[in-house]
C-alpha positions as CSV (number, residue, x, y, z in Angstrom):
1,M,12.3,-22.1,0.5
2,S,12.2,-25.5,1.8
3,K,15.6,-27.3,3.1
4,A,16.3,-30.3,0.7
5,V,18.5,-32.5,-0.8
6,I,19.5,-32.4,-4.4
7,V,20.3,-35.7,-6.2
8,I,21.9,-34.7,-9.5
9,M,21.6,-38.0,-11.4
10,G,24.4,-37.5,-13.9
11,I,26.4,-34.8,-12.9
12,T,29.0,-35.4,-14.6
13,G,26.9,-34.9,-18.1
14,D,26.6,-31.1,-19.8
15,L,23.3,-30.0,-18.7
16,S,24.4,-29.9,-15.2
17,K,28.0,-28.4,-16.1
18,R,25.9,-25.7,-17.8
19,K,23.3,-24.9,-16.5
20,L,22.6,-27.1,-13.3
21,I,25.2,-26.2,-11.2
22,P,25.7,-22.4,-12.4
23,S,21.5,-22.0,-11.3
24,M,22.4,-23.8,-7.6
25,Y,25.6,-21.2,-7.7
26,R,22.9,-18.0,-9.1
27,L,20.3,-19.0,-5.9
28,L,22.8,-19.4,-3.2
29,K,24.6,-16.1,-4.1
30,N,21.1,-14.1,-4.2
31,K,19.8,-16.3,-0.8
32,K,17.7,-17.6,-2.5
33,I,18.4,-21.0,-1.1
34,K,20.7,-22.0,1.9
35,D,19.9,-24.8,3.9
36,F,20.5,-27.7,1.3
37,V,22.9,-30.3,0.1
38,I,23.8,-31.5,-3.7
39,V,24.8,-35.4,-4.2
40,G,25.9,-35.6,-7.1
41,I,25.9,-39.1,-9.2
42,G,28.4,-40.7,-12.1
43,R,29.9,-43.0,-13.9
44,R,33.1,-41.6,-13.7
45,A,36.0,-40.6,-11.2
46,L,36.1,-37.4,-10.0
47,S,36.9,-35.1,-7.6
48,V,33.8,-32.7,-6.5
49,G,36.5,-30.1,-7.4
50,D,36.4,-31.1,-11.0
51,I,32.8,-30.5,-10.7
52,I,33.1,-27.4,-9.9
53,S,35.8,-26.3,-12.4
54,G,33.8,-27.3,-15.4
55,S,30.6,-25.3,-14.5
56,K,33.0,-22.2,-13.5
57,K,33.8,-21.1,-17.4
58,F,29.3,-21.1,-17.3
59,I,29.2,-18.6,-14.4
60,P,30.7,-15.0,-15.3
61,Q,32.8,-13.9,-13.2
62,P,32.0,-15.7,-10.3
63,D,32.2,-14.6,-6.7
64,A,35.0,-17.5,-4.8
65,A,33.6,-17.7,-1.5
66,V,30.8,-18.5,-3.1
67,L,32.0,-20.9,-5.3
68,S,33.8,-22.0,-2.4
69,T,30.0,-22.8,-0.5
70,L,28.5,-24.4,-2.5
71,E,31.8,-26.8,-3.4
72,K,31.5,-27.6,0.4
73,K,27.6,-28.3,-0.1
74,I,28.0,-31.6,-3.3
75,S,29.3,-35.2,-2.6
76,Y,29.7,-37.2,-5.1
77,L,29.0,-40.8,-5.5
78,Q,31.0,-42.2,-8.4
79,G,28.2,-45.6,-9.7
80,D,26.1,-46.2,-12.4
81,L,22.3,-45.7,-12.4
82,D,21.6,-49.3,-13.6
83,D,23.0,-50.7,-10.9
84,K,20.9,-51.5,-7.5
85,R,23.9,-51.0,-5.6
86,T,24.7,-47.4,-6.6
87,Y,20.5,-46.9,-5.4
88,G,22.0,-48.4,-1.7
89,E,24.5,-46.5,-1.4
90,L,22.6,-43.0,-1.9
91,K,20.2,-44.9,0.3
92,K,22.6,-44.8,3.5
93,R,23.5,-40.7,2.5
94,L,20.6,-39.7,2.3
95,S,19.7,-41.8,5.6
96,G,22.6,-39.2,7.1
97,Y,21.2,-36.2,6.1
98,A,17.7,-37.0,7.3
99,K,19.1,-37.3,10.9
100,E,20.6,-33.5,10.4
101,G,17.3,-32.5,9.2
102,L,17.4,-32.8,5.8
103,T,14.1,-35.1,5.4
104,N,13.6,-33.3,1.5
105,V,14.7,-35.2,-1.6
106,L,14.4,-33.7,-5.1
107,F,15.3,-36.6,-7.7
108,Y,16.7,-34.4,-10.7
109,L,17.3,-37.2,-14.2
110,A,19.5,-34.7,-16.0
111,T,20.6,-38.3,-18.0
112,L,19.1,-39.1,-21.4
113,P,15.7,-40.6,-22.0
114,G,16.1,-44.1,-21.9
115,H,17.0,-43.5,-18.6
116,F,13.7,-42.3,-16.7
117,D,12.0,-45.6,-16.4
118,P,14.5,-47.6,-15.4
119,I,16.2,-45.3,-13.2
120,A,12.2,-44.8,-11.8
121,K,11.8,-48.0,-10.9
122,N,15.2,-48.4,-9.4
123,L,14.1,-45.5,-6.6
124,Q,10.9,-47.4,-6.2
125,S,12.6,-51.0,-5.8
126,S,15.1,-49.2,-2.9
127,G,12.6,-47.0,-1.5
128,L,13.0,-43.6,-2.4
129,N,10.4,-43.0,-4.3
130,K,8.4,-41.5,-0.9
131,S,9.5,-41.2,2.9
132,S,6.6,-40.9,5.5
133,K,9.5,-37.6,6.6
134,G,9.3,-35.4,4.2
135,W,8.6,-34.9,0.8
136,V,9.9,-36.2,-2.1
137,R,10.1,-34.8,-6.3
138,V,11.5,-36.2,-9.3
139,V,12.5,-34.2,-12.3
140,F,13.0,-35.2,-16.3
141,E,14.1,-33.3,-18.3
142,K,12.6,-32.8,-22.1
143,P,11.7,-34.8,-24.6
144,F,9.7,-36.9,-22.1
145,G,9.1,-40.4,-24.5
146,S,9.9,-40.1,-28.4
147,N,6.5,-40.8,-30.2
148,L,3.1,-41.2,-28.7
149,T,2.8,-44.6,-27.7
150,D,6.3,-44.3,-26.0
151,A,5.3,-41.1,-23.8
152,V,1.3,-42.7,-23.0
153,E,3.6,-45.8,-21.6
154,L,6.1,-44.2,-19.5
155,N,3.8,-41.8,-18.0
156,A,2.2,-45.1,-16.9
157,S,5.2,-46.8,-15.8
158,I,6.3,-43.3,-13.7
159,K,2.9,-42.9,-12.1
160,K,3.0,-46.4,-10.5
161,V,6.2,-44.5,-8.9
162,F,5.4,-41.8,-8.5
163,S,2.5,-39.4,-7.7
164,E,1.1,-36.8,-10.5
165,D,2.2,-34.1,-8.1
166,Q,6.0,-35.8,-7.2
167,I,6.4,-35.6,-11.3
168,Y,7.9,-32.3,-12.7
169,R,8.5,-32.4,-16.8
170,I,10.5,-29.3,-17.4
171,D,10.8,-27.2,-20.4
172,H,13.3,-25.0,-19.8
173,Y,11.3,-22.3,-22.3
174,L,9.3,-22.4,-19.8
175,G,11.3,-20.7,-16.7
176,K,11.8,-18.3,-19.0
177,E,10.8,-14.5,-17.9
178,L,9.1,-13.4,-20.9
179,V,7.8,-16.6,-21.7
180,Q,6.2,-16.3,-18.2
181,N,4.5,-12.7,-18.8
182,I,2.8,-13.5,-21.6
183,A,-0.6,-14.5,-19.8
184,V,0.1,-11.4,-18.0
185,L,0.7,-9.2,-21.1
186,R,-3.1,-10.8,-22.6
187,F,-5.2,-11.4,-19.8
188,S,-4.3,-7.8,-17.1
189,N,-4.2,-5.3,-20.9
190,T,-7.6,-4.1,-21.9
191,V,-6.1,-2.7,-25.1
192,L,-5.1,-6.4,-26.2
193,E,-7.6,-8.8,-24.5
194,P,-10.4,-7.8,-26.5
195,L,-8.4,-7.9,-30.1
196,W,-6.9,-11.9,-29.0
197,N,-9.3,-13.6,-31.4
198,K,-10.3,-14.8,-34.6
199,N,-12.3,-11.5,-35.6
200,H,-9.0,-9.1,-35.0
201,I,-5.6,-11.1,-35.1
202,D,-5.2,-12.8,-39.2
203,H,-2.6,-15.5,-37.6
204,V,0.2,-16.0,-35.4
205,Q,3.9,-16.9,-36.3
206,I,6.2,-19.0,-33.5
207,I,9.4,-19.2,-34.7
208,L,12.3,-21.0,-32.8
209,N,16.1,-20.4,-35.0
210,E,19.2,-21.1,-33.4
211,D,22.7,-20.1,-35.6
212,I,24.5,-22.9,-34.1
213,G,24.3,-26.6,-35.1
214,V,24.4,-29.0,-33.4
215,E,27.6,-29.1,-32.0
216,D,28.4,-31.8,-29.6
217,R,25.0,-33.4,-29.3
218,G,24.7,-35.0,-32.6
219,G,24.3,-38.6,-31.4
220,F,21.4,-37.2,-29.5
221,Y,20.4,-35.3,-31.8
222,D,20.3,-37.2,-35.0
223,K,17.7,-39.9,-33.1
224,Y,14.7,-36.6,-32.4
225,G,15.4,-34.3,-35.0
226,A,13.9,-30.6,-34.8
227,V,10.2,-31.7,-34.6
228,K,10.5,-34.0,-30.9
229,D,13.7,-31.6,-29.7
230,V,11.6,-27.8,-30.3
231,V,8.0,-28.5,-31.7
232,Q,6.9,-31.3,-29.7
233,N,7.9,-29.6,-26.6
234,H,8.4,-25.9,-26.8
235,M,7.1,-24.6,-29.7
236,L,3.6,-26.6,-28.5
237,Q,4.0,-25.0,-25.6
238,L,4.3,-21.3,-26.6
239,L,1.1,-22.3,-28.9
240,A,-0.8,-23.2,-25.4
241,L,-0.1,-20.0,-23.4
242,V,-0.7,-17.5,-26.3
243,A,-3.9,-19.4,-27.1
244,M,-5.7,-21.0,-23.6
245,E,-8.3,-19.1,-22.1
246,A,-8.1,-17.0,-18.6
247,P,-7.9,-19.1,-15.9
248,S,-9.6,-18.8,-13.0
249,S,-6.5,-18.3,-11.4
250,F,-2.8,-17.9,-12.0
251,N,-1.9,-21.3,-10.1
252,A,-0.3,-24.8,-11.2
253,L,-3.6,-26.6,-11.6
254,Q,-5.5,-24.3,-13.5
255,I,-3.4,-22.7,-15.6
256,R,-2.1,-26.1,-16.7
257,N,-6.3,-27.2,-17.9
258,E,-6.3,-23.8,-19.8
259,K,-2.8,-25.1,-21.5
260,F,-4.8,-28.7,-22.2
261,K,-7.8,-28.0,-23.4
262,V,-5.8,-25.6,-26.4
263,L,-3.3,-29.0,-27.3
264,Q,-6.5,-30.5,-27.2
265,S,-8.3,-28.6,-29.6
266,T,-5.6,-28.3,-32.1
267,R,-5.7,-30.3,-34.9
268,S,-3.1,-32.9,-36.0
269,V,-0.5,-31.4,-38.1
270,D,-0.8,-32.7,-41.7
271,A,2.3,-33.6,-43.7
272,H,1.2,-31.4,-46.7
273,D,1.4,-28.9,-44.3
274,T,4.8,-29.6,-43.2
275,I,8.0,-28.1,-44.4
276,L,11.3,-30.6,-43.7
277,G,14.9,-29.3,-44.0
278,Q,18.2,-30.6,-42.9
279,Y,21.8,-28.5,-43.0
280,S,24.5,-28.5,-45.9
281,G,26.5,-30.5,-44.2
282,Y,25.1,-31.8,-41.2
283,S,26.1,-36.3,-42.0
284,K,29.4,-34.5,-41.8
285,E,29.1,-34.0,-37.8
286,N,30.4,-35.9,-35.0
287,D,28.2,-38.9,-33.8
288,V,25.5,-38.2,-37.3
289,K,24.9,-41.0,-39.9
290,V,26.6,-40.1,-43.4
291,D,22.5,-41.1,-44.6
292,S,20.9,-39.0,-42.1
293,N,17.2,-38.1,-43.1
294,T,17.2,-36.3,-39.4
295,E,15.7,-32.7,-39.8
296,T,17.4,-30.0,-38.5
297,F,14.5,-27.3,-40.1
298,A,10.6,-27.7,-39.7
299,A,7.8,-25.2,-40.6
300,M,4.3,-26.3,-40.1
301,K,0.6,-24.8,-40.1
302,L,-1.3,-25.8,-37.1
303,F,-5.1,-24.8,-36.3
304,V,-7.1,-24.4,-32.5
305,D,-10.4,-26.1,-33.5
306,N,-12.0,-23.8,-30.9
307,M,-14.5,-20.5,-31.1
308,R,-11.5,-18.2,-30.0
309,W,-9.3,-19.5,-32.8
310,Q,-11.7,-21.9,-35.6
311,H,-9.5,-20.4,-39.1
312,V,-7.0,-18.8,-37.8
313,P,-3.6,-20.5,-38.5
314,F,-0.8,-20.3,-36.5
315,Y,2.8,-21.3,-38.3
316,L,5.7,-23.2,-36.9
317,K,9.3,-22.5,-38.0
318,T,12.5,-23.8,-36.0
319,G,15.8,-24.4,-37.5
320,K,19.9,-24.6,-36.7
321,K,22.4,-22.9,-38.7
322,M,19.6,-20.0,-39.3
323,K,20.8,-16.0,-39.9
324,E,21.0,-15.3,-36.5
325,K,19.8,-16.6,-33.2
326,K,16.0,-15.5,-32.5
327,S,12.8,-16.9,-30.3
328,L,9.9,-15.2,-30.4
329,I,6.2,-14.9,-31.0
330,Y,4.5,-12.5,-33.7
331,I,0.8,-11.7,-33.7
332,Q,-0.1,-10.3,-36.9
333,F,-4.1,-8.4,-37.0
334,E,-6.1,-8.2,-39.6
335,E,-5.9,-5.0,-41.9
336,A,-7.5,-1.6,-41.1
337,P,-9.9,-1.1,-43.8
338,G,-8.1,1.0,-44.8
339,V,-11.1,3.2,-46.6
340,L,-10.0,6.7,-46.1
341,F,-6.8,5.8,-47.7
342,K,-7.6,5.0,-51.1
343,G,-5.1,7.4,-52.4
344,G,-2.0,4.5,-52.7
345,A,-1.1,5.3,-49.5
346,K,0.1,1.8,-48.2
347,L,-1.4,0.8,-44.7
348,E,0.4,-2.5,-42.9
349,P,-1.1,-4.7,-40.4
350,N,-0.7,-3.9,-37.2
351,H,1.2,-6.5,-35.6
352,L,3.0,-7.8,-31.6
353,V,5.9,-9.1,-31.2
354,I,6.8,-11.1,-28.0
355,T,10.6,-11.9,-28.2
356,V,12.0,-14.7,-26.2
357,Q,15.7,-14.9,-27.1
358,P,18.5,-12.7,-27.2
359,S,16.8,-9.9,-25.9
360,E,13.8,-10.1,-23.9
361,G,10.4,-7.8,-24.4
362,F,7.6,-7.0,-26.6
363,Y,6.9,-4.4,-29.1
364,M,3.5,-3.2,-30.8
365,T,3.6,-1.9,-34.3
366,L,1.5,1.4,-34.7
367,N,0.8,3.1,-38.5
368,T,1.8,6.9,-38.5
369,K,2.1,9.4,-41.2
370,L,5.3,10.7,-42.3
371,P,5.3,14.9,-41.6
372,G,4.5,17.0,-44.5
373,S,2.9,14.3,-46.5
374,M,0.2,11.6,-46.0
375,E,3.1,8.6,-46.4
376,L,2.3,5.7,-44.1
377,T,5.1,4.3,-42.1
378,Q,5.4,2.2,-39.2
379,V,6.2,2.9,-35.3
380,K,7.4,0.9,-32.4
381,M,5.8,0.8,-28.9
382,D,8.8,-1.0,-27.8
383,F,9.3,-2.6,-24.0
384,C,12.8,-3.6,-23.8
385,H,13.0,-5.8,-20.2
386,D,16.8,-5.3,-19.6
387,C,16.2,-1.3,-19.7
388,T,13.7,-1.4,-18.0
389,Y,14.7,-4.2,-15.3
390,G,18.2,-4.7,-15.8
391,A,20.2,-7.3,-17.0
392,N,20.1,-9.7,-14.0
393,T,16.9,-11.4,-14.1
394,P,17.1,-14.9,-13.1
395,E,17.7,-17.4,-15.6
396,A,15.3,-20.3,-17.0
397,Y,16.7,-23.3,-15.3
398,E,17.5,-21.0,-11.7
399,T,13.7,-20.1,-12.0
400,L,12.6,-23.6,-12.6
401,L,15.3,-25.5,-9.9
402,E,13.7,-22.7,-7.1
403,S,9.9,-23.5,-8.5
404,V,10.4,-26.9,-7.9
405,L,11.7,-26.6,-4.3
406,A,8.8,-24.5,-3.5
407,G,6.3,-27.1,-4.9
408,D,4.8,-25.0,-7.7
409,Q,4.1,-26.9,-10.8
410,S,2.6,-23.7,-12.7
411,V,5.9,-23.9,-15.4
412,F,6.2,-27.8,-15.5
413,V,4.7,-30.1,-18.4
414,R,1.4,-32.5,-17.1
415,S,0.9,-36.0,-18.3
416,D,-2.1,-34.8,-20.4
417,E,-0.2,-32.0,-22.7
418,V,3.1,-34.2,-22.7
419,E,0.7,-37.1,-24.5
420,A,-1.5,-34.3,-26.7
421,S,1.6,-32.7,-27.9
422,W,2.7,-36.3,-28.9
423,R,-0.9,-37.0,-30.7
424,I,-0.8,-33.2,-32.5
425,V,3.0,-34.7,-34.2
426,E,2.3,-38.1,-34.4
427,G,1.7,-37.9,-38.5
428,I,5.2,-36.5,-39.4
429,I,7.4,-38.2,-36.8
430,D,9.2,-40.8,-38.4
431,K,7.9,-40.9,-41.6
432,E,9.3,-40.9,-44.4
433,L,8.5,-36.9,-45.5
434,K,10.7,-35.1,-47.4
435,V,13.7,-33.4,-46.4
436,R,14.9,-30.8,-48.3
437,S,19.0,-29.6,-48.1
438,Y,19.6,-25.9,-46.9
439,A,22.5,-23.6,-46.9
440,A,23.8,-22.5,-43.6
441,G,21.4,-18.8,-42.6
442,K,18.9,-19.1,-45.3
443,D,15.4,-21.0,-45.3
444,P,14.9,-23.8,-47.8
445,K,13.2,-22.3,-50.6
446,A,9.4,-24.5,-49.6
447,A,9.8,-22.9,-46.9
448,T,9.1,-19.3,-48.0
449,D,6.6,-20.6,-50.9
450,F,4.8,-22.9,-48.4
451,I,4.1,-19.3,-46.3
452,E,3.6,-17.1,-49.6
453,R,1.6,-19.3,-51.0
454,D,-1.2,-17.8,-47.8
455,G,-0.8,-14.9,-49.3
456,R,2.1,-13.8,-45.6
457,K,5.3,-14.0,-45.4
458,W,7.5,-15.5,-42.2
459,F,8.7,-12.3,-40.3
460,V,11.8,-13.3,-39.6
């Protein structure tokens, strides 16, 4: 892996504390990265020791020697990211590291989206957006923009500073092991690929439920809500992976081409096919407006208008304060004709469930009969990821950081994907749609009625 200086802009924030520093620790511990330094930038006056101690509780059973090595590789620059002087000081530090042979630079913007454009422009005016001696890459967190117009303008502005091959737009769901395995599951198993179409699949559900509320993200979440925070990025990326055609090869260009084709073919969601909700007590959360109409729950029906998926509904559902934390993809196959079972035996349709959280794996159901009778039941053909490979598979951010440093863009989102995703949800964001109240642990009743009108039911 390339030697690099990793500049974390906003190192004092939650993302860095909970995800980035622990991921760098694991990469170091697992000997996946060796020759690197981290330059952290933040407004507060603190020490590198403070940064390490803040992340320590998010590292299970930390190795003191590895933590000590990591601490020595971090330097801190106190400064305002809107102040040109901060970039002047950063340039001096990077020049020093370049003399030591560290000429590659990764800028990680662990900041609010409103800072993306001004930071990019400051990097350009300071001459830090390119280098003649090594590569320069930049990572943007989601959400990338807040609507279609904003995303188009942000993409255009950032492309004046960086080329597309320098830009890494993160969607951390794409770093999860089982998400990356969707394509392998589909295209390497001949038992599935012939069935993966409108002739054999009744419908698809993508469900991302959380059992917690907004916690300490009230101020951020209240500006975005469930559709912008989860549907536009995570859920539509999962839809694209489930629905895409086989890429001609498993490289970044071909995978992203096929995902874009799906998003381009996906019909814009209609307000009549959307249910929004807000959990009881949300308006009392810290930094949330008392009269907030922000949704914490969203359910909707989408259609991919191409030959493979025509008329197959894709149901998306996400919510906070749900009964349990679950992220999964449910694929229900068409019912078998059942001519052999006219005597009243109930024949359930087969289904495939890909579980992303909290446990990774997938299983498929088959019909069988109970011993001594003709009563039918379903059995699972089950694959548990941890049971087979152990629990020490890489965390999403560890995988993503490793990919950026290796120059692999296959698990990152391209500009046209971002814009296509915003186009799909454009008709339901920033509109005066009804937001229903729901009790913790329960879907809004309207969401249940919504899918049952189609003769179907939510898997969870």
